[in-house]
C-alpha positions as CSV (number, residue, x, y, z in Angstrom):
1,M,101.7,107.0,-2.5
2,A,103.7,105.9,-5.5
3,Y,105.3,108.7,-7.5
4,N,106.3,108.8,-11.1
5,T,109.6,110.5,-11.9
6,L,111.0,111.7,-15.2
7,I,114.8,111.5,-15.1
8,M,116.8,113.3,-17.8
9,G,120.0,111.2,-18.1
10,A,120.2,107.4,-18.0
11,S,123.8,107.0,-16.8
12,Y,124.1,108.5,-13.3
13,G,120.3,109.0,-13.3
14,S,119.8,105.2,-13.2
15,L,121.3,105.1,-9.7
16,L,118.5,107.4,-8.4
17,A,116.0,105.4,-10.5
18,I,116.9,102.1,-9.0
19,K,116.5,103.5,-5.5
20,M,113.1,104.8,-6.4
21,L,112.1,101.4,-7.9
22,L,113.2,99.6,-4.8
23,A,110.9,101.9,-2.8
24,G,107.9,101.2,-5.1
25,H,108.1,104.4,-7.2
26,S,108.5,104.4,-11.0
27,A,110.9,106.2,-13.3
28,K,111.2,107.2,-17.0
29,L,114.8,107.7,-18.2
30,I,115.5,110.1,-21.1
31,C,118.5,108.9,-23.1
32,L,119.8,108.0,-26.5
33,P,117.8,105.6,-28.7
34,E,120.1,102.6,-28.3
35,E,120.2,103.1,-24.5
36,A,116.4,103.4,-24.4
37,D,115.9,100.2,-26.5
38,L,118.3,98.3,-24.1
39,I,116.6,99.5,-21.0
40,N,113.1,98.8,-22.3
41,S,114.0,95.3,-23.5
42,Q,116.4,94.2,-20.7
43,G,115.9,96.6,-17.8
44,Q,118.6,98.4,-15.7
45,I,121.3,96.8,-13.6
46,V,123.1,98.5,-10.7
47,R,125.9,96.9,-8.7
48,M,127.0,98.3,-5.4
49,P,129.2,97.4,-2.4
50,V,127.2,96.5,0.7
51,R,128.5,96.2,4.2
52,G,128.6,92.6,5.3
53,R,128.7,91.2,1.7
54,E,131.7,90.2,-0.3
55,G,132.0,91.7,-3.8
56,L,129.1,93.7,-5.3
57,V,125.4,93.2,-4.8
58,E,123.6,93.2,-8.2
59,I,120.2,94.8,-8.4
60,H,118.1,94.2,-11.5
61,S,115.2,96.5,-12.2
62,N,113.0,93.6,-13.5
63,D,112.9,92.2,-10.0
64,L,111.7,95.4,-8.2
65,P,108.3,96.7,-7.3
66,G,108.5,99.9,-9.3
67,N,108.6,100.2,-13.0
68,I,111.3,101.6,-15.2
69,S,111.2,102.6,-18.9
70,A,113.2,104.9,-21.2
71,A,112.4,107.2,-24.1
72,G,113.9,110.0,-26.2
73,P,113.5,113.7,-25.4
74,G,110.7,114.2,-27.9
75,D,108.6,111.3,-26.6
76,V,107.4,112.5,-23.2
77,D,105.1,115.1,-21.6
78,P,106.8,116.5,-18.5
79,S,103.5,117.6,-17.0
80,E,102.5,114.0,-16.6
81,Y,105.1,113.4,-13.8
82,D,105.2,114.1,-10.1
83,L,108.9,115.0,-10.0
84,I,111.6,115.7,-12.7
85,A,115.3,115.0,-12.1
86,L,118.1,116.5,-14.1
87,A,120.9,114.0,-14.3
88,M,122.8,114.9,-17.5
89,Q,126.0,116.8,-17.6
90,E,125.3,120.6,-17.8
91,P,126.6,121.0,-21.4
92,Q,124.2,118.4,-22.7
93,Y,121.1,120.6,-22.0
94,R,121.8,122.8,-25.0
95,S,121.7,119.7,-27.4
96,P,118.9,119.6,-30.0
97,G,115.9,117.9,-28.5
98,V,117.2,118.0,-25.0
99,R,117.0,121.8,-25.0
100,E,113.4,121.8,-26.1
101,L,112.4,119.2,-23.5
102,L,114.2,121.2,-20.8
103,D,112.1,124.3,-21.7
104,K,108.9,122.1,-21.4
105,V,110.1,121.0,-18.0
106,A,110.6,124.6,-16.9
107,T,107.0,125.5,-17.8
108,S,105.4,122.2,-16.8
109,G,104.5,123.2,-13.2
110,V,106.3,120.1,-11.9
111,P,109.0,120.4,-9.3
112,V,112.5,119.8,-10.6
113,M,115.5,118.4,-8.7
114,S,119.0,118.6,-10.2
115,I,121.6,116.0,-9.4
116,M,124.3,117.7,-11.4
117,N,127.6,118.8,-10.0
118,M,127.0,122.1,-11.7
119,P,124.0,123.7,-9.9
120,P,121.4,125.1,-12.4
121,L,121.5,128.9,-12.7
122,P,117.9,129.3,-11.3
123,Y,119.0,127.3,-8.2
124,M,121.8,129.8,-7.6
125,A,119.1,132.5,-7.6
126,R,117.8,130.9,-4.4
127,I,121.0,131.8,-2.6
128,P,120.8,135.3,-1.0
129,G,123.3,137.9,-2.1
130,L,124.7,136.4,-5.3
131,D,125.0,138.3,-8.5
132,T,123.8,135.5,-10.8
133,E,124.4,137.6,-13.9
134,M,128.1,137.4,-13.1
135,L,127.9,133.6,-13.0
136,K,126.5,133.1,-16.5
137,P,130.0,132.8,-18.2
138,C,130.6,129.6,-16.2
139,Y,127.7,127.9,-18.0
140,T,127.9,126.4,-21.5
141,D,124.7,128.1,-22.5
142,P,123.0,130.0,-19.6
143,T,120.0,130.8,-21.8
144,V,118.7,127.2,-21.4
145,W,117.7,128.1,-17.8
146,D,115.7,131.3,-18.7
147,S,112.2,129.8,-18.4
148,F,112.8,128.3,-14.9
149,D,111.2,129.7,-11.8
150,P,113.7,129.4,-8.9
151,K,110.9,128.4,-6.6
152,M,110.3,125.2,-8.6
153,I,113.9,123.9,-8.6
154,T,116.2,122.4,-6.0
155,L,119.6,120.8,-5.9
156,C,120.6,117.3,-4.8
157,S,124.3,116.8,-4.2
158,P,125.5,113.8,-6.3
159,D,127.8,112.5,-3.6
160,P,127.6,108.8,-4.6
161,Q,130.2,107.9,-7.1
162,A,129.3,105.5,-10.0
163,F,130.4,104.6,-13.5
164,R,129.5,102.5,-16.4
165,P,132.0,99.5,-16.7
166,P,133.5,99.9,-20.2
167,E,133.2,96.1,-20.8
168,E,129.5,96.0,-20.0
169,K,126.4,97.1,-21.9
170,T,125.2,100.7,-21.3
171,N,122.3,99.5,-19.0
172,V,124.9,98.5,-16.3
173,L,126.0,101.0,-13.6
174,Q,128.6,100.2,-10.9
175,V,128.7,102.2,-7.7
176,S,132.3,102.9,-6.4
177,L,131.4,105.2,-3.4
178,P,128.0,104.4,-1.9
179,T,127.3,107.6,0.0
180,N,124.0,109.5,0.2
181,F,122.2,111.9,-2.1
182,K,121.7,115.2,-0.1
183,A,118.9,117.4,-1.4
184,A,117.8,120.8,-0.3
185,R,114.1,121.4,0.2
186,F,111.9,123.2,-2.3
187,E,110.5,126.5,-1.3
188,S,107.1,124.9,-1.3
189,D,106.1,122.6,1.6
190,E,103.9,120.6,-0.9
191,H,106.8,119.9,-3.2
192,T,109.2,119.2,-0.3
193,A,106.7,116.6,1.0
194,I,107.4,114.5,-2.2
195,L,111.1,114.4,-1.4
196,R,110.5,113.6,2.3
197,Q,108.1,110.7,1.3
198,M,110.8,109.4,-1.1
199,Q,113.4,109.7,1.7
200,A,111.2,107.7,4.1
201,D,110.4,105.0,1.5
202,I,114.0,104.6,0.5
203,E,115.1,104.4,4.1
204,A,112.6,101.5,4.7
205,I,114.0,99.4,1.9
206,R,115.3,95.9,2.8
207,Y,116.6,93.9,-0.1
208,D,116.9,90.1,-0.3
209,D,120.1,89.3,-2.3
210,G,119.6,85.6,-1.9
211,Q,121.5,85.4,1.4
212,G,118.9,87.2,3.4
213,E,117.5,90.8,3.7
214,I,120.1,93.6,3.8
215,E,120.0,97.4,4.1
216,L,121.3,99.0,1.0
217,P,123.5,102.1,1.0
218,V,122.8,105.3,-1.0
219,K,119.9,107.0,0.7
220,L,118.1,110.2,-0.1
221,K,118.5,112.8,2.7
222,V,116.4,116.0,2.5
223,H,117.7,119.1,4.3
224,D,116.1,122.5,5.0
225,S,119.3,124.5,4.1
226,V,119.9,125.5,0.5
227,F,123.7,125.2,1.3
228,V,123.8,121.5,2.1
229,P,124.3,120.3,-1.5
230,L,127.1,122.9,-1.9
231,A,129.3,120.9,0.4
232,K,130.2,118.9,-2.7
233,W,132.1,122.0,-4.0
234,S,135.0,121.4,-1.5
235,M,135.3,117.8,-2.8
236,L,135.1,118.9,-6.5
237,L,137.8,121.5,-6.2
238,T,140.1,119.4,-4.0
239,G,139.8,116.1,-6.0
240,N,137.8,116.1,-9.2
241,Y,139.2,119.2,-10.9
242,R,142.7,118.7,-9.6
243,C,142.8,115.4,-11.6
244,V,143.6,117.7,-14.5
245,M,147.3,118.1,-15.0
246,E,149.3,119.9,-17.7
247,N,149.8,116.9,-20.0
248,E,147.8,114.1,-18.4
249,M,145.2,113.2,-15.9
250,Q,145.6,111.6,-12.4
251,S,143.2,109.8,-10.2
252,I,141.1,111.5,-7.6
253,K,143.1,109.6,-5.0
254,D,146.4,110.9,-6.3
255,A,145.0,114.4,-6.6
256,V,144.0,114.5,-3.0
257,H,146.8,112.4,-1.4
258,S,149.9,113.4,-3.4
259,D,150.0,116.7,-1.4
260,L,147.7,116.3,1.6
261,D,148.5,119.7,3.1
262,K,147.6,121.5,-0.2
263,S,144.5,119.5,-0.5
264,R,143.4,120.4,3.0
265,D,144.1,124.1,2.2
266,V,141.9,124.0,-0.9
267,Y,139.1,122.0,0.8
268,N,139.0,124.3,3.8
269,W,139.1,127.4,1.7
270,V,136.1,126.3,-0.4
271,S,134.3,125.4,2.8
272,E,135.1,128.9,4.1
273,L,133.6,130.4,0.9
274,C,130.4,128.4,1.5
275,R,130.2,129.8,5.0
276,A,130.8,133.3,3.7
277,M,127.7,132.7,1.4
278,G,125.7,131.7,4.5
279,A,126.3,128.0,5.0
280,D,126.4,126.6,8.6
281,P,129.5,124.6,9.5
282,A,127.1,121.7,10.3
283,D,126.2,121.7,6.6
284,Q,129.7,120.7,5.6
285,V,131.8,117.5,5.5
286,P,135.1,117.4,7.4
287,F,138.2,117.2,5.2
288,E,139.4,114.0,7.0
289,K,136.2,112.1,6.1
290,Y,136.5,113.2,2.4
291,A,140.2,112.3,2.2
292,N,139.5,108.9,3.6
293,A,136.8,108.3,1.0
294,A,139.1,109.6,-1.8
295,N,141.4,106.6,-1.1
296,G,138.8,104.4,-2.9
297,L,138.6,106.7,-6.0
298,A,141.3,105.2,-8.2
299,K,140.2,106.7,-11.5
300,P,140.3,110.3,-12.8
301,S,137.1,112.2,-12.4
302,S,134.5,112.3,-15.2
303,A,135.4,115.9,-16.0
304,A,139.1,114.9,-16.4
305,R,138.3,111.9,-18.5
306,A,136.1,114.1,-20.7
307,L,138.9,116.7,-21.2
308,A,141.3,113.9,-22.1
309,A,138.8,112.6,-24.6
310,G,138.8,116.0,-26.3
311,V,135.3,117.3,-25.5
312,P,134.9,121.1,-26.0
313,N,132.7,121.7,-22.9
314,I,132.5,120.3,-19.4
315,E,130.7,121.3,-16.2
316,R,132.5,124.3,-14.8
317,A,131.9,124.1,-11.1
318,D,135.6,125.2,-10.8
319,C,134.7,128.4,-12.6
320,L,131.6,128.9,-10.5
321,V,133.5,128.7,-7.3
322,K,136.3,131.0,-8.4
323,T,133.7,133.6,-9.7
324,I,131.7,133.5,-6.5
325,A,134.9,133.8,-4.4
326,A,135.9,136.9,-6.4
327,Q,132.5,138.4,-5.5
328,K,133.4,137.8,-1.9
329,G,136.9,139.2,-2.2
330,M,138.4,135.7,-1.8
331,H,141.3,134.2,-3.8
332,N,143.2,130.9,-3.6
333,E,146.3,130.3,-5.8
334,T,145.7,126.5,-6.1
335,V,142.1,127.0,-7.2
336,E,143.0,129.7,-9.7
337,A,145.8,127.4,-11.1
338,T,143.3,124.6,-11.4
339,V,140.8,126.8,-13.3
340,A,143.6,127.9,-15.7
341,L,144.6,124.3,-16.4
342,V,141.0,123.3,-17.2
343,E,140.6,126.3,-19.5
344,S,143.8,125.5,-21.3
345,W,142.6,121.9,-22.0
346,L,139.2,123.3,-23.2
347,A,141.0,125.8,-25.5
348,K,143.1,123.0,-26.9
349,N,140.1,120.7,-27.4
350,R,138.0,123.5,-29.1
351,A,140.9,124.3,-31.4
352,A,141.2,120.6,-32.4
353,A,137.4,120.4,-33.0
């Protein structure tokens, strides 16, 4: 069965979309008018490294079995889709038009999968023992999540790293780290079955790049545990947020490898926090595997780049981790220093704005 997915966000969301198109499913991307016009007229291009091939393999949506299109937030009816994916940065959901669409998504009766680094507040309500009221200050506007039923939402860890090359048009996305999307199941077996079918269809893809058929990286993996997507937190707190320095930004590679012992301490502490919440050690990624992957991440994280560009709000997974840790009676000096640095940049940016 071919599914039709609504994806809010055309940058990172286009990576998930291209995998769905390869598997024969279709996707509608919600984005800015100029982006929508470009996608509708020229399609979407994704470039990724593939084992056994030199350089990058370029995949064009126009050549794939599924269909892609794009629209503005006021031009779609969420109830017409089989699955809805949230692929914008968390602060964007309070924007005019986007906020109204998100509320329609919440009441549409359609299952929703977030691929944000910042887990939606209703997903956090699926984790036993958390005081979600205490988590609200970490969100740009927690009220945008008020209409959601936690049973209808799940989280997919956005482990693959991708960016829009600045010299290219906005319909081009380049994958820098081709790892897998890791999704937690929905509470409903019926809704989980949609994800499992997509997983199987994506797994079966063989793509002819002109030199023969190849197996493409970046799969969708569905897990029973709600904690599996939270394994990304160790990576975010060790690398992404530690790109933020007092006066400048550093690459994820430098954030991790400039002091490997401190990085290992942060990584293992966040992993310990996830286990205190209920995660199984098997849900987690060993530090050595992450540190090796970080060698290829030669740019500052998107959060760090946004702060350097002067934005007044970013996704605050750093705040979320620190706040949950405090609920568990856990503290880490490096994490708390990182949170303070992020907050100092935000204060400066808000004052300038």
